[in-house]
C-alpha angles and dihedrals in degrees: 000000000000115000118231131217096020114179132210091242091055090052091050092046092053092045090050091052091051093049093046092051103038108010131250093294090067093056109099126156091238093051091046091051090051091051090053096041093236140110122278089238090061090056091052091049093054102040109009120231127343094272090053089049091052090048089052091051091050091050090050092050091050090050092050091054088053090064094074110125123190118238132189143076099264136040090250093052091047093050089052090049090054091050092050092049093048091050091052092050093048092049094045095053109033096147093045092047088052089053091052090051094048090055092053095248100116095111092048089049092055094044098093093049090048091050090051089051091048091054092053094043089053089050088055090056102257124130139173122000094357091054090048091053091055094048093049094043092054092048093049091048092054097044093043092049092051092049091051090047093052091045091054091047092053096042121106120254108287119235115220094031125212093264089057095048101049120078133146087268097053090042094057095259094309108126094179090054090049092052092048093049090048093057122088115271118258099215096194093051092045092048093051091047093051098041093046091050090050094048094045090051094050105039118075094223143305118298127203118293112253117232118277097024120136133201127278114265 
C-alpha cells in the first residue's frame, strides 16, 4: 500500500537509520522505498537520486555536529564537555562520519566544535599559536581515542587476555596495579582521565564562569 503525505525529513530519517545500521552500501532507493512503504518515484521526488540523497545525509551530519554546546563553570570544564560531546557524536554515527570524510568535508564537519573550543581557550587567556595547539590537541585526542575504541571493539578475542597477562611480577611487584590492568577498560572513565589531564596541562588556569553556564554532565 502506497504511503501518502511523505516528507523529505521522513525520507532522510529512514535513510539515516539504514546507514547507521548497515552502512552506506545497504542504502538503495528500492530498499528505502520499501522501508517507507512508498514508491521509488516518490523517493526521487523528495531527495533526487542516490548521490543527492547521500549528499543530504552528509549535510545533516555536519549540521548535527554543529549543535555541540559547551557546559561547565570554567574554561577547562567546558573544553572537556565539548570533547565528551564530540566523542559521543563520532561514536553514534560511524557510517555517516565515514561518508562525510569520503566527500572531503571532514574539516568543515569539525569546524563548529573547533570554534567552540577556541572560545573557551580564549576565555582561559590563550591566544594565537598556543591557542591553536590546544584546539588541535583536543581534537586529535578525541578522534584518536574513538579510533582506538572502535579498533578494540572489532578486534578478535585476545588470548591470553589482560587478566592472564598481569601478575605482580609483570607489573613490577605492584599487585594492585596488576589487578587494575587485568580488569576490563572503562572507556568513559579512561577518556575523561586522559582528556582532563591534557586540558589541565595546556590551559594556564580556570577563568571565571560566564553567566548562564551549567555544570558538565
